[in-house]
Structure formats: C-alpha cells, structure tokens
C-alpha positions as CSV (number, residue, x, y, z in Angstrom):
1,X,124.1,124.6,123.4
2,X,125.7,122.4,120.8
3,X,124.9,120.6,117.5
4,X,124.5,117.3,119.3
5,X,121.7,118.7,121.5
6,X,119.9,120.1,118.4
7,X,120.1,116.8,116.6
8,X,118.6,115.1,119.7
9,X,115.6,117.4,119.9
10,X,115.0,117.0,116.2
11,X,115.1,113.2,116.6
12,X,112.6,113.3,119.5
13,X,110.3,115.6,117.6
14,X,110.4,113.3,114.6
15,X,109.9,110.0,116.4
16,X,107.8,111.2,119.3
17,X,109.6,108.8,121.6
18,X,112.8,109.2,123.7
19,X,113.8,105.5,123.3
20,X,113.5,105.4,119.6
21,X,115.2,108.8,119.3
22,X,118.1,107.6,121.4
23,X,118.4,104.5,119.2
24,X,118.4,106.6,116.0
25,X,121.2,108.8,117.5
26,X,123.2,105.8,118.7
27,X,123.2,107.0,122.4
28,X,121.6,105.7,125.5
29,X,118.2,107.1,126.5
30,X,119.7,108.5,129.7
31,X,122.3,110.4,127.7
32,X,119.8,111.8,125.3
33,X,117.3,112.8,128.0
34,X,120.1,114.5,130.1
35,X,121.3,116.5,127.1
36,X,117.8,117.7,126.2
37,X,117.1,118.6,129.8
38,X,120.3,120.7,129.9
39,X,119.2,122.5,126.7
40,X,115.8,123.2,128.2
41,X,117.4,124.6,131.4
42,X,119.8,126.7,129.3
43,X,116.9,128.1,127.3
44,X,114.5,128.2,130.3
45,X,111.7,126.6,128.3
46,X,110.0,123.2,128.0
47,X,110.6,121.8,124.5
48,X,108.6,118.6,125.1
49,X,105.6,117.6,127.1
50,X,106.7,114.3,128.5
51,X,103.4,113.6,130.2
52,X,101.9,112.9,126.8
53,X,102.2,109.6,125.0
54,X,103.5,109.9,122.3
55,X,105.7,112.7,123.4
56,X,104.3,116.1,122.3
57,X,106.4,119.0,121.2
58,X,105.3,122.3,122.9
59,X,104.5,125.4,120.9
60,X,107.7,127.1,121.7
61,X,109.5,123.7,121.1
62,X,108.2,123.7,117.6
63,X,109.7,127.1,116.9
64,X,113.0,126.0,118.5
65,X,113.1,122.8,116.4
66,X,112.4,124.7,113.2
67,X,115.4,126.9,113.9
68,X,117.4,123.8,115.0
69,X,116.8,122.2,111.6
70,X,118.0,125.4,109.9
71,X,121.2,125.4,112.0
72,X,122.0,121.8,111.3
73,X,121.3,122.3,107.6
74,X,123.7,125.2,107.5
75,X,126.4,123.3,109.4
76,X,126.1,120.5,106.8
77,X,126.4,123.1,104.0
78,X,129.8,124.1,105.5
79,X,131.0,120.6,105.1
80,X,129.7,120.4,101.6
81,X,131.7,123.6,100.7
82,X,134.9,122.1,102.2
83,X,134.5,118.8,100.3
84,X,133.7,120.7,97.1
85,X,136.9,122.8,97.5
86,X,138.9,119.6,98.1
87,X,137.4,117.9,95.1
88,X,136.0,115.1,97.3
89,X,132.7,113.5,96.3
90,X,131.5,111.5,99.3
91,X,128.7,111.4,101.8
92,X,125.2,109.8,102.0
93,X,122.4,110.4,99.5
94,X,119.0,109.3,100.7
95,X,116.7,108.8,97.8
96,X,113.0,107.9,97.5
97,X,111.7,106.3,94.3
98,X,108.2,105.4,93.3
99,X,107.5,101.6,93.1
100,X,106.3,101.7,89.5
101,X,109.8,102.9,88.5
102,X,112.2,101.3,90.9
103,X,112.5,97.8,89.6
104,X,113.1,99.0,86.0
105,X,115.3,102.0,86.5
106,X,117.6,101.0,89.5
107,X,119.2,98.0,87.7
108,X,120.1,100.3,84.8
109,X,122.3,102.8,86.7
110,X,123.0,101.6,90.2
111,X,126.1,99.5,89.6
112,X,127.6,102.2,87.3
113,X,127.0,104.9,89.9
114,X,128.6,102.8,92.7
115,X,131.6,102.1,90.5
116,X,132.1,105.8,89.5
117,X,131.5,107.2,93.0
118,X,132.7,104.6,95.6
119,X,132.7,107.1,98.5
120,X,129.1,107.9,98.1
121,X,126.6,105.9,100.2
122,X,123.3,105.5,98.5
123,X,120.3,104.8,100.8
124,X,117.3,104.1,98.5
125,X,113.7,103.4,99.5
126,X,110.5,102.9,97.7
127,X,107.6,105.2,98.6
128,X,104.5,106.7,96.9
129,X,104.7,110.2,95.6
130,X,103.0,111.7,98.7
131,X,105.3,109.9,101.0
132,X,108.4,111.1,99.1
133,X,107.1,114.7,99.3
134,X,106.5,114.5,103.1
135,X,110.0,113.0,103.7
136,X,111.7,115.6,101.5
137,X,110.0,118.4,103.4
138,X,110.9,116.9,106.8
139,X,114.5,116.3,105.7
140,X,114.3,112.5,105.9
141,X,115.1,112.3,102.2
142,X,117.6,114.2,100.1
143,X,115.9,113.6,96.7
144,X,113.1,111.7,95.0
145,X,112.8,110.1,91.6
146,X,109.2,110.1,90.4
147,X,106.6,111.3,87.9
148,X,106.2,115.1,87.5
149,X,105.0,117.9,87.3
150,X,104.0,118.2,90.9
151,X,103.3,122.0,91.1
152,X,104.8,122.3,94.6
153,X,106.4,125.7,95.3
154,X,109.0,124.3,97.7
155,X,110.1,121.5,95.3
156,X,112.7,121.8,92.5
157,X,112.1,119.4,89.6
158,X,114.9,118.3,87.2
159,X,113.5,116.2,84.3
160,X,115.4,113.1,83.5
161,X,113.4,111.4,80.7
162,X,110.0,110.9,79.2
163,X,108.5,107.4,79.4
164,X,105.8,106.4,76.9
165,X,102.8,104.3,78.0
166,X,101.8,101.1,76.2
167,X,98.6,99.1,76.3
168,X,99.3,95.5,77.3
169,X,96.4,93.3,76.1
170,X,95.4,89.6,76.6
171,X,95.6,87.9,73.1
172,X,91.9,86.8,73.5
173,X,90.6,90.3,73.8
174,X,88.6,91.3,70.7
175,X,89.3,94.4,68.6
176,X,93.0,94.7,69.5
177,X,94.6,93.0,66.4
178,X,95.7,96.5,65.3
179,X,99.1,97.8,66.4
180,X,97.9,101.4,67.3
181,X,95.0,102.2,69.5
182,X,93.1,105.2,70.7
183,X,92.0,105.9,74.2
184,X,88.3,105.3,73.2
185,X,89.3,101.7,72.3
186,X,89.8,100.9,76.0
187,X,87.0,99.0,77.7
188,X,87.3,100.3,81.3
189,X,85.5,97.3,82.6
190,X,88.4,95.1,81.4
191,X,91.2,97.4,82.5
192,X,93.5,96.3,85.3
193,X,94.8,99.2,87.5
194,X,97.1,99.7,90.4
195,X,95.7,100.2,93.9
196,X,94.8,103.7,95.2
197,X,97.8,105.8,96.3
198,X,100.0,105.1,93.2
199,X,100.4,108.2,91.0
200,X,100.4,106.0,87.9
201,X,96.8,105.0,88.6
202,X,95.8,108.7,88.8
203,X,97.6,109.4,85.6
204,X,96.0,106.6,83.7
205,X,92.5,107.5,85.0
206,X,93.1,111.1,83.9
207,X,94.2,109.9,80.5
208,X,91.1,109.7,78.3
209,X,88.9,110.9,81.2
210,X,88.6,107.3,82.5
211,X,88.0,108.2,86.1
212,X,84.3,108.6,86.0
213,X,83.8,105.5,83.9
214,X,86.0,103.4,86.2
215,X,84.0,104.5,89.3
216,X,80.6,103.7,87.8
217,X,81.4,100.7,85.5
218,X,83.7,98.7,87.7
219,X,82.1,95.3,88.5
220,X,85.2,93.5,89.7
221,X,87.8,95.3,91.9
222,X,91.3,94.1,92.5
223,X,94.0,96.1,94.3
224,X,97.3,95.4,92.5
225,X,100.4,96.6,94.1
226,X,102.8,96.4,91.2
227,X,103.1,96.5,87.4
228,X,104.3,92.9,87.4
229,X,101.1,91.8,89.1
230,X,99.0,93.7,86.5
231,X,100.9,92.0,83.7
232,X,100.4,88.6,85.3
233,X,96.7,89.2,85.6
234,X,96.5,90.0,81.9
235,X,98.5,87.0,81.0
236,X,96.6,84.5,83.1
237,X,93.1,85.9,83.0
238,X,91.7,88.5,80.7
239,X,91.6,92.2,79.9
240,X,94.3,94.8,79.5
241,X,96.5,97.2,81.5
242,X,98.7,100.2,80.7
243,X,102.4,100.0,81.5
244,X,105.3,102.4,81.1
245,X,108.1,102.0,78.6
246,X,110.9,100.7,81.0
247,X,108.6,97.9,82.1
248,X,108.6,96.6,78.5
249,X,112.3,96.2,78.1
250,X,112.6,92.7,79.6
251,X,109.4,91.3,78.1
252,X,109.8,88.0,76.3
253,X,108.8,87.4,72.7
254,X,105.3,86.3,73.6
255,X,104.7,89.2,75.9
256,X,105.9,91.7,73.4
257,X,103.1,90.5,71.0
258,X,100.6,91.8,73.6
259,X,101.9,95.4,73.4
260,X,99.9,98.0,71.5
261,X,101.1,101.6,70.8
262,X,98.9,104.6,71.3
263,X,98.4,106.8,68.3
264,X,100.5,110.0,68.4
265,X,100.6,112.1,70.4
266,X,101.4,109.2,72.7
267,X,100.7,109.5,76.5
268,X,104.0,109.7,78.5
269,X,105.0,110.4,82.1
270,X,107.8,112.8,82.8
271,X,110.3,111.3,85.2
272,X,112.4,113.8,87.3
273,X,114.7,114.1,90.2
274,X,113.2,116.3,92.8
275,X,114.8,118.1,95.7
276,X,113.7,120.6,98.3
277,X,114.5,124.2,97.5
278,X,116.9,124.3,100.5
279,X,118.7,121.1,99.4
280,X,122.5,121.2,99.8
281,X,124.1,118.2,98.0
282,X,123.9,119.7,94.6
283,X,127.0,118.0,93.2
284,X,125.9,114.6,94.3
285,X,122.5,115.1,92.6
286,X,124.3,116.3,89.4
287,X,126.4,113.1,89.3
288,X,123.3,111.0,89.9
289,X,121.4,112.8,87.1
290,X,124.4,112.4,84.7
291,X,124.7,108.7,85.5
292,X,121.0,108.0,84.9
293,X,121.0,110.1,81.7
294,X,123.9,108.0,80.4
295,X,121.8,104.7,80.5
296,X,118.6,106.1,79.2
297,X,118.0,105.7,75.4
298,X,118.2,109.0,73.5
299,X,114.6,108.8,72.2
300,X,113.3,108.9,75.8
301,X,115.1,112.2,76.5
302,X,112.6,114.3,74.5
303,X,108.8,114.8,74.9
304,X,108.2,115.4,71.2
305,X,105.1,113.7,69.7
306,X,103.9,112.9,73.2
307,X,101.3,114.1,75.7
308,X,102.6,114.4,79.3
309,X,100.0,113.1,81.7
310,X,99.7,115.1,84.9
311,X,99.3,113.4,88.3
C-alpha cells in the first residue's frame, strides 16, 4: 500500500469513472486500474463495483476511502510543517468565491497577493455558497470567500469585512427623490432580483420580510445571473434592485445618482474566508486574509450601525 494508490481510489470515488480518474491523476487508465487492483488484492476486499455505470464504491470501499482521505491529509500536513520550519511560503490554494463578490473583490487584491507570494499558486473558481460548502467538505477546495454566518459545525469562519447594501433605482421611479429609504419604501413588484441559488437573493428577500410578497405579487419574472445584469435592467427599463457596496465603486457619475442609502441601521452582508475544521494551510490563509484586509476601506471592517442579514 502506498500514497499513490490511496490517491487513485480517492479520484475514482470522486469522479465515478476510471478514465476521468486516470486523467486527473496524469497516468494511463491501465496503470491506475492495475494499482487499484493490487490494493484490493492486498486488502482482500472490493473497493469498487465495476459492473455499475457510473462506477459505484462498495460499502467497505467507502470506509477505506474515508480513511485514505485522512491519511493523505496527514501526509500533506507533514509537508506543511517542513515548509513552515524552513520559512517557505509556497503551494497551491484552491479557493471558491461567490459570483456576487468575485468581479469586485478579486481585482482589488489578486495582483498584490501574486506579487507578495510568487511561489503560491492560486486556483480560484466561482461557485454558489452551497457548491463551495460541498467542495470544502470533499476536499476539492481549500477555502471559500462568501457571505456568512453559515451555522455549519464543520466550517470555520474568519470575517473579512462588512459590505453595506444600497438601493439602485431607475430615475423615473416615483417616490425615490430622497437620499435615505426604508425597507417599506420598496415596491416588490418593481424589484429586480438574482435567480434562485444565489445567497444574495435569499438575504434580500429576508430583509424586510420580502419573501412572501415576492412570491405572491410577482407578475413578471426574470432570472438574472449577475449584479451587472440587474443594474443594466434598472438602467434600460424600470424599477430598482439592491446591490452590495463593492459593486458601487466603479459606477459612473450618472449611475451614482441612482444610489439610495438605507436608514440606519443599514443592512449589510458579512464577508468571510471559510475553511473546513481539518484544514491545513493556515499560513497561506493568514496571508490571503491580510492581503484582502489591506485593500478594504477601514469603514468596511466594522459592523457598527448595521444589520447583518443572514442567508
């Protein structure tokens, strides 16, 4: 038994396919199949039911793979300890970030992080909150950057900043000539929202108890996939939407006139780095957190005079 064999069975369990698993491990299918067969013979068990398509992991196989993940994780921890002792900051950091945050946050810190830590390889993907959680638990991601709190026992949350929400209103909408608004001022029938699956949609519907109204009063339904689409719909058509603070930074002068503040305490979303409780690359995460913190305005680092909206 060796680490390579354990990595092979983890890959097959994850992908449910020997060809895809061999490709992900950069070996031929024949090599991967032979190594797994040798492991099964050594343990005298069947880890996979090859008669099923997709490949199915047997009950004993599931227990073996669970232990294999722990062994591989511990082996990586040894490497982390050695690198830490040598003062080397390197390796790969796989990060998931929610789509309503990625286009506004990544440009702020990415270049700086890569300049400060040239030996660290960043692998960043956009996923919804649920997808990030699944990938963290399976080990496919090292960390997530998203809105919290999540109330997940296996997840560690490290708050980064607090992002206010703003109302973005078409200039032809009546009753929005005032700078500050209350939740009750929002006409839900004229509110543009993101499609289902985005945590920001849930947060906004929870804000002001809009969910029931939205379900019963919605006459026109449009599934928007991004904040930029929502802004464009308001600009070109009618109505209003709610956008987070970082999305307001690059607005032009005309667009900024469409922003309305909520009366204090303003609604905000808490943005955090999350990791699994068994996560190993603590120093890399610390450096990432420090880099992000250095580019975030000071007023966004406190939740004073704000109401955090839960997902």
